[in-house]
Every structure is written in structure tokens, then in C-alpha cells.
mmCIF file as gemmi writes it, N, C-alpha and C atoms, coordinates in Angstrom:
data_model
loop_
_atom_site.group_PDB
_atom_site.id
_atom_site.type_symbol
_atom_site.label_atom_id
_atom_site.label_alt_id
_atom_site.label_comp_id
_atom_site.label_asym_id
_atom_site.label_entity_id
_atom_site.label_seq_id
_atom_site.pdbx_PDB_ins_code
_atom_site.Cartn_x
_atom_site.Cartn_y
_atom_site.Cartn_z
_atom_site.occupancy
_atom_site.B_iso_or_equiv
_atom_site.pdbx_formal_charge
_atom_site.auth_seq_id
_atom_site.auth_asym_id
_atom_site.pdbx_PDB_model_num
ATOM 1 N N . MET Axp A 1 ? -4.486 11.704 -18.189 1 0 ? 1 A 1
ATOM 2 C CA . MET Axp A 1 ? -3.455 10.87 -16.728 1 0 ? 1 A 1
ATOM 3 C C . MET Axp A 1 ? -5.118 9.596 -16.802 1 0 ? 1 A 1
ATOM 4 N N . VAL Axp A 2 ? -4.436 8.474 -16.902 1 0 ? 2 A 1
ATOM 5 C CA . VAL Axp A 2 ? -5.365 7.416 -17.077 1 0 ? 2 A 1
ATOM 6 C C . VAL Axp A 2 ? -5.713 6.702 -15.475 1 0 ? 2 A 1
ATOM 7 N N . SER Axp A 3 ? -7.152 6.073 -15.633 1 0 ? 3 A 1
ATOM 8 C CA . SER Axp A 3 ? -8.126 5.924 -14.55 1 0 ? 3 A 1
ATOM 9 C C . SER Axp A 3 ? -7.891 4.397 -14.624 1 0 ? 3 A 1
ATOM 10 N N . LEU Axp A 4 ? -7.723 4.301 -13.14 1 0 ? 4 A 1
ATOM 11 C CA . LEU Axp A 4 ? -7.189 2.66 -13.049 1 0 ? 4 A 1
ATOM 12 C C . LEU Axp A 4 ? -8.541 1.93 -12.706 1 0 ? 4 A 1
ATOM 13 N N . ASP Axp A 5 ? -9.496 3.104 -12.135 1 0 ? 5 A 1
ATOM 14 C CA . ASP Axp A 5 ? -11.11 2.33 -12.31 1 0 ? 5 A 1
ATOM 15 C C . ASP Axp A 5 ? -11.869 1.437 -12.953 1 0 ? 5 A 1
ATOM 16 N N . ASP Axp A 6 ? -11.439 1.611 -14.261 1 0 ? 6 A 1
ATOM 17 C CA . ASP Axp A 6 ? -11.932 0.579 -15.453 1 0 ? 6 A 1
ATOM 18 C C . ASP Axp A 6 ? -11.557 -0.914 -14.863 1 0 ? 6 A 1
ATOM 19 N N . TYR Axp A 7 ? -10.162 -0.767 -14.122 1 0 ? 7 A 1
ATOM 20 C CA . TYR Axp A 7 ? -9.562 -2.299 -14.406 1 0 ? 7 A 1
ATOM 21 C C . TYR Axp A 7 ? -9.784 -2.585 -12.846 1 0 ? 7 A 1
ATOM 22 N N . ILE Axp A 8 ? -9.859 -1.979 -11.841 1 0 ? 8 A 1
ATOM 23 C CA . ILE Axp A 8 ? -10.352 -2.281 -10.736 1 0 ? 8 A 1
ATOM 24 C C . ILE Axp A 8 ? -11.964 -2.79 -10.497 1 0 ? 8 A 1
ATOM 25 N N . GLU Axp A 9 ? -12.535 -2.258 -10.937 1 0 ? 9 A 1
ATOM 26 C CA . GLU Axp A 9 ? -13.948 -2.808 -11.132 1 0 ? 9 A 1
ATOM 27 C C . GLU Axp A 9 ? -13.847 -3.979 -11.956 1 0 ? 9 A 1
ATOM 28 N N . GLY Axp A 10 ? -13.52 -4.264 -13.058 1 0 ? 10 A 1
ATOM 29 C CA . GLY Axp A 10 ? -13.385 -5.647 -13.563 1 0 ? 10 A 1
ATOM 30 C C . GLY Axp A 10 ? -13.288 -5.082 -14.985 1 0 ? 10 A 1
ATOM 31 N N . GLY Axp A 11 ? -13.347 -3.975 -15.798 1 0 ? 11 A 1
ATOM 32 C CA . GLY Axp A 11 ? -13.144 -3.613 -16.827 1 0 ? 11 A 1
ATOM 33 C C . GLY Axp A 11 ? -13.323 -4.677 -17.724 1 0 ? 11 A 1
ATOM 34 N N . ASP Axp A 12 ? -12.566 -4.581 -18.822 1 0 ? 12 A 1
ATOM 35 C CA . ASP Axp A 12 ? -11.797 -6.014 -20.256 1 0 ? 12 A 1
ATOM 36 C C . ASP Axp A 12 ? -11.267 -6.974 -19.446 1 0 ? 12 A 1
ATOM 37 N N . GLU Axp A 13 ? -10.085 -6.498 -18.566 1 0 ? 13 A 1
ATOM 38 C CA . GLU Axp A 13 ? -9.54 -7.577 -18.256 1 0 ? 13 A 1
ATOM 39 C C . GLU Axp A 13 ? -10.262 -8.597 -17.218 1 0 ? 13 A 1
ATOM 40 N N . GLY Axp A 14 ? -10.442 -7.988 -15.835 1 0 ? 14 A 1
ATOM 41 C CA . GLY Axp A 14 ? -11.118 -8.844 -14.932 1 0 ? 14 A 1
ATOM 42 C C . GLY Axp A 14 ? -9.974 -9.549 -13.757 1 0 ? 14 A 1
ATOM 43 N N . GLY Axp A 15 ? -10.848 -10.253 -13.109 1 0 ? 15 A 1
ATOM 44 C CA . GLY Axp A 15 ? -10.105 -11.524 -12.779 1 0 ? 15 A 1
ATOM 45 C C . GLY Axp A 15 ? -8.663 -10.865 -11.865 1 0 ? 15 A 1
ATOM 46 N N . ASP Axp A 16 ? -7.676 -11.437 -11.849 1 0 ? 16 A 1
ATOM 47 C CA . ASP Axp A 16 ? -6.293 -10.972 -11.06 1 0 ? 16 A 1
ATOM 48 C C . ASP Axp A 16 ? -5.77 -9.762 -11.47 1 0 ? 16 A 1
ATOM 49 N N . VAL Axp A 17 ? -6.024 -9.247 -13.025 1 0 ? 17 A 1
ATOM 50 C CA . VAL Axp A 17 ? -5.746 -7.879 -13.033 1 0 ? 17 A 1
ATOM 51 C C . VAL Axp A 17 ? -6.647 -6.674 -12.106 1 0 ? 17 A 1
ATOM 52 N N . ALA Axp A 18 ? -7.741 -6.93 -11.636 1 0 ? 18 A 1
ATOM 53 C CA . ALA Axp A 18 ? -8.257 -6.106 -11.057 1 0 ? 18 A 1
ATOM 54 C C . ALA Axp A 18 ? -8.323 -6.164 -9.927 1 0 ? 18 A 1
ATOM 55 N N . ALA Axp A 19 ? -7.761 -7.912 -8.959 1 0 ? 19 A 1
ATOM 56 C CA . ALA Axp A 19 ? -7.218 -7.266 -7.827 1 0 ? 19 A 1
ATOM 57 C C . ALA Axp A 19 ? -5.914 -6.851 -7.471 1 0 ? 19 A 1
ATOM 58 N N . ASP Axp A 20 ? -4.963 -6.866 -8.534 1 0 ? 20 A 1
ATOM 59 C CA . ASP Axp A 20 ? -3.8 -6.941 -8.606 1 0 ? 20 A 1
ATOM 60 C C . ASP Axp A 20 ? -3.979 -4.914 -8.409 1 0 ? 20 A 1
ATOM 61 N N . PHE Axp A 21 ? -4.467 -4.297 -9.372 1 0 ? 21 A 1
ATOM 62 C CA . PHE Axp A 21 ? -4.632 -2.848 -9.107 1 0 ? 21 A 1
ATOM 63 C C . PHE Axp A 21 ? -5.225 -2.374 -8.09 1 0 ? 21 A 1
ATOM 64 N N . ALA Axp A 22 ? -5.967 -3.233 -7.324 1 0 ? 22 A 1
ATOM 65 C CA . ALA Axp A 22 ? -7.036 -3.179 -6.226 1 0 ? 22 A 1
ATOM 66 C C . ALA Axp A 22 ? -5.873 -3.072 -5.352 1 0 ? 22 A 1
ATOM 67 N N . ALA Axp A 23 ? -4.902 -3.918 -5.204 1 0 ? 23 A 1
ATOM 68 C CA . ALA Axp A 23 ? -3.68 -3.923 -4.082 1 0 ? 23 A 1
ATOM 69 C C . ALA Axp A 23 ? -2.789 -3.04 -4.31 1 0 ? 23 A 1
ATOM 70 N N . LEU Axp A 24 ? -2.192 -2.642 -5.722 1 0 ? 24 A 1
ATOM 71 C CA . LEU Axp A 24 ? -1.742 -1.618 -6 1 0 ? 24 A 1
ATOM 72 C C . LEU Axp A 24 ? -1.825 -0.105 -5.096 1 0 ? 24 A 1
ATOM 73 N N . LYS Axp A 25 ? -3.309 0.196 -5.912 1 0 ? 25 A 1
ATOM 74 C CA . LYS Axp A 25 ? -3.71 1.241 -5.273 1 0 ? 25 A 1
ATOM 75 C C . LYS Axp A 25 ? -3.631 1.616 -3.343 1 0 ? 25 A 1
ATOM 76 N N . ASP Axp A 26 ? -4.132 0.397 -2.942 1 0 ? 26 A 1
ATOM 77 C CA . ASP Axp A 26 ? -4.481 0.266 -1.296 1 0 ? 26 A 1
ATOM 78 C C . ASP Axp A 26 ? -2.604 0.497 -0.676 1 0 ? 26 A 1
ATOM 79 N N . ALA Axp A 27 ? -1.679 -0.3 -1.448 1 0 ? 27 A 1
ATOM 80 C CA . ALA Axp A 27 ? -0.601 0.059 -1.102 1 0 ? 27 A 1
ATOM 81 C C . ALA Axp A 27 ? 0.013 1.222 -1.212 1 0 ? 27 A 1
ATOM 82 N N . LEU Axp A 28 ? -0.295 2.378 -2.083 1 0 ? 28 A 1
ATOM 83 C CA . LEU Axp A 28 ? 0.502 3.312 -2.388 1 0 ? 28 A 1
ATOM 84 C C . LEU Axp A 28 ? -0.468 4.318 -1.908 1 0 ? 28 A 1
ATOM 85 N N . LYS Axp A 29 ? -1.689 4.206 -1.498 1 0 ? 29 A 1
ATOM 86 C CA . LYS Axp A 29 ? -2.124 4.583 -0.218 1 0 ? 29 A 1
ATOM 87 C C . LYS Axp A 29 ? -1.992 4.651 1.218 1 0 ? 29 A 1
ATOM 88 N N . ALA Axp A 30 ? -1.381 3.399 1.375 1 0 ? 30 A 1
ATOM 89 C CA . ALA Axp A 30 ? -0.611 3.221 2.795 1 0 ? 30 A 1
ATOM 90 C C . ALA Axp A 30 ? 0.282 3.098 2.889 1 0 ? 30 A 1
ATOM 91 N N . LEU Axp A 31 ? 1.38 3.501 2.041 1 0 ? 31 A 1
ATOM 92 C CA . LEU Axp A 31 ? 2.582 4.222 2.224 1 0 ? 31 A 1
ATOM 93 C C . LEU Axp A 31 ? 2.935 5.615 1.972 1 0 ? 31 A 1
ATOM 94 N N . ALA Axp A 32 ? 1.213 6.316 1.428 1 0 ? 32 A 1
ATOM 95 C CA . ALA Axp A 32 ? 1.312 7.861 1.332 1 0 ? 32 A 1
ATOM 96 C C . ALA Axp A 32 ? 1.191 8.281 3.051 1 0 ? 32 A 1
ATOM 97 N N . ASP Axp A 33 ? 0.182 7.628 3.653 1 0 ? 33 A 1
ATOM 98 C CA . ASP Axp A 33 ? -0.372 7.426 4.797 1 0 ? 33 A 1
ATOM 99 C C . ASP Axp A 33 ? 0.939 7.187 6.009 1 0 ? 33 A 1
ATOM 100 N N . ALA Axp A 34 ? 1.944 6.516 5.531 1 0 ? 34 A 1
ATOM 101 C CA . ALA Axp A 34 ? 3.03 6.218 6.265 1 0 ? 34 A 1
ATOM 102 C C . ALA Axp A 34 ? 3.953 7.476 6.537 1 0 ? 34 A 1
ATOM 103 N N . VAL Axp A 35 ? 4.265 7.846 5.175 1 0 ? 35 A 1
ATOM 104 C CA . VAL Axp A 35 ? 5.164 9.113 4.98 1 0 ? 35 A 1
ATOM 105 C C . VAL Axp A 35 ? 4.596 10.186 5.383 1 0 ? 35 A 1
ATOM 106 N N . ALA Axp A 36 ? 3.71 10.451 5.265 1 0 ? 36 A 1
ATOM 107 C CA . ALA Axp A 36 ? 2.596 12.073 5.909 1 0 ? 36 A 1
ATOM 108 C C . ALA Axp A 36 ? 2.987 11.803 7.934 1 0 ? 36 A 1
ATOM 109 N N . SER Axp A 37 ? 2.438 10.473 8.302 1 0 ? 37 A 1
ATOM 110 C CA . SER Axp A 37 ? 2.044 10.485 9.416 1 0 ? 37 A 1
ATOM 111 C C . SER Axp A 37 ? 3.822 10.26 9.773 1 0 ? 37 A 1
ATOM 112 N N . THR Axp A 38 ? 4.901 10.223 9.071 1 0 ? 38 A 1
ATOM 113 C CA . THR Axp A 38 ? 6.42 10.544 10.11 1 0 ? 38 A 1
ATOM 114 C C . THR Axp A 38 ? 6.847 11.241 9.766 1 0 ? 38 A 1
ATOM 115 N N . ASN Axp A 39 ? 6.21 12.43 8.355 1 0 ? 39 A 1
ATOM 116 C CA . ASN Axp A 39 ? 6.667 13.802 8.71 1 0 ? 39 A 1
ATOM 117 C C . ASN Axp A 39 ? 5.866 14.496 10.204 1 0 ? 39 A 1
ATOM 118 N N . LEU Axp A 40 ? 4.489 14.624 9.597 1 0 ? 40 A 1
ATOM 119 C CA . LEU Axp A 40 ? 3.963 15.158 11.181 1 0 ? 40 A 1
ATOM 120 C C . LEU Axp A 40 ? 4.344 14.439 12.433 1 0 ? 40 A 1
ATOM 121 N N . ALA Axp A 41 ? 5.184 13.465 12.746 1 0 ? 41 A 1
ATOM 122 C CA . ALA Axp A 41 ? 5.416 12.539 14.237 1 0 ? 41 A 1
ATOM 123 C C . ALA Axp A 41 ? 6.83 13.469 14.264 1 0 ? 41 A 1
ATOM 124 N N . VAL Axp A 42 ? 7.811 13.962 13.12 1 0 ? 42 A 1
ATOM 125 C CA . VAL Axp A 42 ? 8.487 15.057 13.483 1 0 ? 42 A 1
ATOM 126 C C . VAL Axp A 42 ? 8.444 16.187 13.696 1 0 ? 42 A 1
ATOM 127 N N . ILE Axp A 43 ? 7.397 16.943 12.979 1 0 ? 43 A 1
ATOM 128 C CA . ILE Axp A 43 ? 6.709 18.009 13.425 1 0 ? 43 A 1
ATOM 129 C C . ILE Axp A 43 ? 6.329 18.01 14.445 1 0 ? 43 A 1
ATOM 130 N N . ASN Axp A 44 ? 5.701 17.449 15.333 1 0 ? 44 A 1
ATOM 131 C CA . ASN Axp A 44 ? 4.916 17.135 16.94 1 0 ? 44 A 1
ATOM 132 C C . ASN Axp A 44 ? 6.17 17.141 17.651 1 0 ? 44 A 1
ATOM 133 N N . ALA Axp A 45 ? 7.163 16.444 17.301 1 0 ? 45 A 1
ATOM 134 C CA . ALA Axp A 45 ? 8.286 16.332 18.297 1 0 ? 45 A 1
ATOM 135 C C . ALA Axp A 45 ? 9.628 17.72 18.182 1 0 ? 45 A 1
ATOM 136 N N . ALA Axp A 46 ? 9.565 18.129 17.015 1 0 ? 46 A 1
ATOM 137 C CA . ALA Axp A 46 ? 10.01 19.662 17.063 1 0 ? 46 A 1
ATOM 138 C C . ALA Axp A 46 ? 9.3 20.584 17.723 1 0 ? 46 A 1
ATOM 139 N N . GLN Axp A 47 ? 7.806 20.539 17.814 1 0 ? 47 A 1
ATOM 140 C CA . GLN Axp A 47 ? 7.085 21.398 18.769 1 0 ? 47 A 1
ATOM 141 C C . GLN Axp A 47 ? 7.265 21.171 20.128 1 0 ? 47 A 1
ATOM 142 N N . GLY Axp A 48 ? 8.043 19.632 20.34 1 0 ? 48 A 1
ATOM 143 C CA . GLY Axp A 48 ? 7.744 19.308 21.977 1 0 ? 48 A 1
ATOM 144 C C . GLY Axp A 48 ? 6.343 18.811 22.257 1 0 ? 48 A 1
ATOM 145 N N . ASP Axp A 49 ? 5.728 18.426 21.678 1 0 ? 49 A 1
ATOM 146 C CA . ASP Axp A 49 ? 4.354 17.726 21.782 1 0 ? 49 A 1
ATOM 147 C C . ASP Axp A 49 ? 4.628 16.393 21.753 1 0 ? 49 A 1
ATOM 148 N N . GLY Axp A 50 ? 5.457 15.634 22.378 1 0 ? 50 A 1
ATOM 149 C CA . GLY Axp A 50 ? 5.784 13.971 22.876 1 0 ? 50 A 1
ATOM 150 C C . GLY Axp A 50 ? 4.302 13.139 22.191 1 0 ? 50 A 1
ATOM 151 N N . ALA Axp A 51 ? 3.377 13.417 22.833 1 0 ? 51 A 1
ATOM 152 C CA . ALA Axp A 51 ? 2.126 12.926 23.008 1 0 ? 51 A 1
ATOM 153 C C . ALA Axp A 51 ? 1.812 12.459 21.59 1 0 ? 51 A 1
ATOM 154 N N . ALA Axp A 52 ? 1.384 13.706 20.84 1 0 ? 52 A 1
ATOM 155 C CA . ALA Axp A 52 ? 1.243 13.318 19.018 1 0 ? 52 A 1
ATOM 156 C C . ALA Axp A 52 ? 2.075 12.661 18.441 1 0 ? 52 A 1
ATOM 157 N N . ALA Axp A 53 ? 3.601 13.341 19.315 1 0 ? 53 A 1
ATOM 158 C CA . ALA Axp A 53 ? 4.484 12.514 18.111 1 0 ? 53 A 1
ATOM 159 C C . ALA Axp A 53 ? 4.316 11.185 18.168 1 0 ? 53 A 1
ATOM 160 N N . THR Axp A 54 ? 3.559 10.351 19.487 1 0 ? 54 A 1
ATOM 161 C CA . THR Axp A 54 ? 4.046 9.055 19.726 1 0 ? 54 A 1
ATOM 162 C C . THR Axp A 54 ? 2.451 8.804 19.338 1 0 ? 54 A 1
ATOM 163 N N . GLN Axp A 55 ? 1.679 9.381 19.063 1 0 ? 55 A 1
ATOM 164 C CA . GLN Axp A 55 ? 0.507 8.769 18.217 1 0 ? 55 A 1
ATOM 165 C C . GLN Axp A 55 ? 0.555 9.029 16.889 1 0 ? 55 A 1
ATOM 166 N N . ARG Axp A 56 ? 1.6 9.778 15.982 1 0 ? 56 A 1
ATOM 167 C CA . ARG Axp A 56 ? 2.224 9.625 14.728 1 0 ? 56 A 1
ATOM 168 C C . ARG Axp A 56 ? 2.285 8.585 14.512 1 0 ? 56 A 1
ATOM 169 N N . VAL Axp A 57 ? 3.481 7.984 15.087 1 0 ? 57 A 1
ATOM 170 C CA . VAL Axp A 57 ? 4.517 7.204 14.866 1 0 ? 57 A 1
ATOM 171 C C . VAL Axp A 57 ? 3.693 6.122 14.896 1 0 ? 57 A 1
ATOM 172 N N . GLN Axp A 58 ? 2.725 5.816 15.766 1 0 ? 58 A 1
ATOM 173 C CA . GLN Axp A 58 ? 1.979 4.677 16.104 1 0 ? 58 A 1
ATOM 174 C C . GLN Axp A 58 ? 1.204 4.663 14.772 1 0 ? 58 A 1
ATOM 175 N N . ALA Axp A 59 ? 0.463 5.48 13.797 1 0 ? 59 A 1
ATOM 176 C CA . ALA Axp A 59 ? -0.239 5.506 12.661 1 0 ? 59 A 1
ATOM 177 C C . ALA Axp A 59 ? 0.797 5.389 11.904 1 0 ? 59 A 1
ATOM 178 N N . SER Axp A 60 ? 1.701 5.745 11.647 1 0 ? 60 A 1
ATOM 179 C CA . SER Axp A 60 ? 2.999 5.453 10.695 1 0 ? 60 A 1
ATOM 180 C C . SER Axp A 60 ? 3.18 4.443 10.374 1 0 ? 60 A 1
ATOM 181 N N . VAL Axp A 61 ? 3.35 3.205 11.968 1 0 ? 61 A 1
ATOM 182 C CA . VAL Axp A 61 ? 3.696 1.774 12.134 1 0 ? 61 A 1
ATOM 183 C C . VAL Axp A 61 ? 2.196 1.083 11.586 1 0 ? 61 A 1
ATOM 184 N N . ALA Axp A 62 ? 1.012 1.49 12.239 1 0 ? 62 A 1
ATOM 185 C CA . ALA Axp A 62 ? -0.237 0.979 11.174 1 0 ? 62 A 1
ATOM 186 C C . ALA Axp A 62 ? 0.035 1.074 9.75 1 0 ? 62 A 1
ATOM 187 N N . ALA Axp A 63 ? 0.234 2.531 9.178 1 0 ? 63 A 1
ATOM 188 C CA . ALA Axp A 63 ? 0.17 2.139 7.8 1 0 ? 63 A 1
ATOM 189 C C . ALA Axp A 63 ? 1.238 1.746 6.789 1 0 ? 63 A 1
ATOM 190 N N . LEU Axp A 64 ? 2.248 1.081 7.976 1 0 ? 64 A 1
ATOM 191 C CA . LEU Axp A 64 ? 2.959 0.349 6.882 1 0 ? 64 A 1
ATOM 192 C C . LEU Axp A 64 ? 2.834 -1.095 7.124 1 0 ? 64 A 1
ATOM 193 N N . LYS Axp A 65 ? 1.778 -1.352 8.169 1 0 ? 65 A 1
ATOM 194 C CA . LYS Axp A 65 ? 1.587 -2.811 8.187 1 0 ? 65 A 1
ATOM 195 C C . LYS Axp A 65 ? 0.443 -2.642 6.781 1 0 ? 65 A 1
ATOM 196 N N . ARG Axp A 66 ? -0.516 -2.285 6.636 1 0 ? 66 A 1
ATOM 197 C CA . ARG Axp A 66 ? -1.232 -1.785 5.765 1 0 ? 66 A 1
ATOM 198 C C . ARG Axp A 66 ? -0.397 -2.085 4.083 1 0 ? 66 A 1
ATOM 199 N N . PHE Axp A 67 ? 0.704 -1.179 4.312 1 0 ? 67 A 1
ATOM 200 C CA . PHE Axp A 67 ? 1.501 -1.724 3.227 1 0 ? 67 A 1
ATOM 201 C C . PHE Axp A 67 ? 2.167 -2.738 2.403 1 0 ? 67 A 1
ATOM 202 N N . HIS Axp A 68 ? 2.277 -3.326 3.665 1 0 ? 68 A 1
ATOM 203 C CA . HIS Axp A 68 ? 2.863 -4.828 3.704 1 0 ? 68 A 1
ATOM 204 C C . HIS Axp A 68 ? 1.927 -5.823 3.047 1 0 ? 68 A 1
ATOM 205 N N . ASP Axp A 69 ? 0.467 -6.001 4.115 1 0 ? 69 A 1
ATOM 206 C CA . ASP Axp A 69 ? -0.463 -6.342 3.614 1 0 ? 69 A 1
ATOM 207 C C . ASP Axp A 69 ? -1.215 -6.516 2.105 1 0 ? 69 A 1
ATOM 208 N N . ALA Axp A 70 ? -1.001 -5.225 1.761 1 0 ? 70 A 1
ATOM 209 C CA . ALA Axp A 70 ? -1.38 -5.01 0.729 1 0 ? 70 A 1
ATOM 210 C C . ALA Axp A 70 ? -0.215 -5.88 -0.51 1 0 ? 70 A 1
ATOM 211 N N . PHE Axp A 71 ? 0.981 -5.191 -0.279 1 0 ? 71 A 1
ATOM 212 C CA . PHE Axp A 71 ? 2.223 -5.447 -1.192 1 0 ? 71 A 1
ATOM 213 C C . PHE Axp A 71 ? 1.98 -7.142 -1.506 1 0 ? 71 A 1
ATOM 214 N N . ALA Axp A 72 ? 1.8 -7.747 0.04 1 0 ? 72 A 1
ATOM 215 C CA . ALA Axp A 72 ? 2.111 -9.181 -0.008 1 0 ? 72 A 1
ATOM 216 C C . ALA Axp A 72 ? 1.125 -9.932 -1.246 1 0 ? 72 A 1
ATOM 217 N N . VAL Axp A 73 ? -0.131 -8.977 -1.416 1 0 ? 73 A 1
ATOM 218 C CA . VAL Axp A 73 ? -1.069 -9.809 -2.405 1 0 ? 73 A 1
ATOM 219 C C . VAL Axp A 73 ? -0.404 -9.533 -4.029 1 0 ? 73 A 1
ATOM 220 N N . LEU Axp A 74 ? 0.267 -8.201 -4.07 1 0 ? 74 A 1
ATOM 221 C CA . LEU Axp A 74 ? 1.056 -8.164 -5.491 1 0 ? 74 A 1
ATOM 222 C C . LEU Axp A 74 ? 2.068 -9.301 -5.405 1 0 ? 74 A 1
ATOM 223 N N . ASP Axp A 75 ? 3.27 -9.454 -4.253 1 0 ? 75 A 1
ATOM 224 C CA . ASP Axp A 75 ? 4.116 -10.555 -4.37 1 0 ? 75 A 1
ATOM 225 C C . ASP Axp A 75 ? 3.791 -11.842 -4.618 1 0 ? 75 A 1
ATOM 226 N N . ALA Axp A 76 ? 2.693 -11.912 -3.829 1 0 ? 76 A 1
ATOM 227 C CA . ALA Axp A 76 ? 2.095 -13.255 -4.35 1 0 ? 76 A 1
ATOM 228 C C . ALA Axp A 76 ? 1.619 -13.869 -6.092 1 0 ? 76 A 1
ATOM 229 N N . GLY Axp A 77 ? 1.143 -13.101 -6.296 1 0 ? 77 A 1
ATOM 230 C CA . GLY Axp A 77 ? 0.755 -12.676 -7.772 1 0 ? 77 A 1
ATOM 231 C C . GLY Axp A 77 ? 1.881 -12.912 -8.751 1 0 ? 77 A 1
ATOM 232 N N . VAL Axp A 78 ? 3.12 -12.108 -8.147 1 0 ? 78 A 1
ATOM 233 C CA . VAL Axp A 78 ? 4.661 -12.16 -8.858 1 0 ? 78 A 1
ATOM 234 C C . VAL Axp A 78 ? 5.215 -13.806 -8.936 1 0 ? 78 A 1
ATOM 235 N N . GLU Axp A 79 ? 5.131 -14.263 -7.592 1 0 ? 79 A 1
ATOM 236 C CA . GLU Axp A 79 ? 5.629 -15.663 -7.366 1 0 ? 79 A 1
ATOM 237 C C . GLU Axp A 79 ? 4.549 -16.762 -8.568 1 0 ? 79 A 1
ATOM 238 N N . GLU Axp A 80 ? 3.292 -16.763 -8.247 1 0 ? 80 A 1
ATOM 239 C CA . GLU Axp A 80 ? 2.657 -17.788 -8.903 1 0 ? 80 A 1
ATOM 240 C C . GLU Axp A 80 ? 3.191 -17.42 -10.721 1 0 ? 80 A 1
ATOM 241 N N . GLY Axp A 81 ? 3.018 -16.205 -10.74 1 0 ? 81 A 1
ATOM 242 C CA . GLY Axp A 81 ? 3.479 -16.154 -12.427 1 0 ? 81 A 1
ATOM 243 C C . GLY Axp A 81 ? 4.239 -16.537 -12.971 1 0 ? 81 A 1
ATOM 244 N N . GLU Axp A 82 ? 5.498 -16.638 -11.826 1 0 ? 82 A 1
ATOM 245 C CA . GLU Axp A 82 ? 7.024 -17.325 -12.149 1 0 ? 82 A 1
ATOM 246 C C . GLU Axp A 82 ? 6.957 -18.44 -12.386 1 0 ? 82 A 1
ATOM 247 N N . GLY Axp A 83 ? 6.026 -18.945 -11.488 1 0 ? 83 A 1
ATOM 248 C CA . GLY Axp A 83 ? 6.305 -20.584 -11.114 1 0 ? 83 A 1
ATOM 249 C C . GLY Axp A 83 ? 5.361 -21.254 -12.62 1 0 ? 83 A 1
ATOM 250 N N . SER Axp A 84 ? 4.205 -20.314 -13.095 1 0 ? 84 A 1
ATOM 251 C CA . SER Axp A 84 ? 3.949 -20.944 -14.425 1 0 ? 84 A 1
ATOM 252 C C . SER Axp A 84 ? 4.603 -20.618 -15.405 1 0 ? 84 A 1
ATOM 253 N N . GLU Axp A 85 ? 5.391 -19.852 -15.466 1 0 ? 85 A 1
ATOM 254 C CA . GLU Axp A 85 ? 6.385 -19.709 -16.282 1 0 ? 85 A 1
ATOM 255 C C . GLU Axp A 85 ? 7.695 -20.475 -16.746 1 0 ? 85 A 1
ATOM 256 N N . GLU Axp A 86 ? 8.18 -21.153 -14.924 1 0 ? 86 A 1
ATOM 257 C CA . GLU Axp A 86 ? 9.055 -22.332 -15.251 1 0 ? 86 A 1
ATOM 258 C C . GLU Axp A 86 ? 8.723 -23.72 -15.464 1 0 ? 86 A 1
ATOM 259 N N . GLU Axp A 87 ? 7.679 -23.154 -15.563 1 0 ? 87 A 1
ATOM 260 C CA . GLU Axp A 87 ? 7.052 -25.187 -15.655 1 0 ? 87 A 1
ATOM 261 C C . GLU Axp A 87 ? 6.836 -25.108 -17.14 1 0 ? 87 A 1
ATOM 262 N N . ALA Axp A 88 ? 6.654 -23.893 -17.93 1 0 ? 88 A 1
ATOM 263 C CA . ALA Axp A 88 ? 6.527 -24.014 -19.572 1 0 ? 88 A 1
ATOM 264 C C . ALA Axp A 88 ? 7.707 -23.95 -20.751 1 0 ? 88 A 1
């Protein structure tokens, strides 16, 4: 298994690569949280606990917002990279 910590902390590449890996790590964590919260919401709803299901849905929405924010960092990096290729 490859450890991304070397890249996230700066490693040999540093700079934008470290920021991209940190954003990717945050995006994946947020997506995992969203999936887990959604699954728990379904379980709570099946058990008839509406309050817990509502809380889990709210947690899922918050995790999806975190995912969107982290992915925006990655998407901005791709757009900047495309612009430099078009100029060349």
C-alpha cells in the first residue's frame, strides 16, 4: 500500500501536489461519511426512530457539502492545468 503522507506533508513534490492529495483525502473521507450517515439514516428509519434518521440525514448532507468543497479544490487545479496546456 502506498502512503500519501509523504506527498501531503510536502515530500519531494511539495506545493500543488501536496494540496491536491490533501483535498483528495478530505474528499474521500467526506464521501465515506456521507455514505455511512445515509446507511444509518435508513436503518434508523426502518427501526421507526424518526429523530435519529433526521439527524443522520443532516449529517449526510453536511458530509456531502464537505465533499463538494474538497472536490472544488481538485477541480480548480484541473481547470488551471487545462488553461496552461491550451496556451502552449
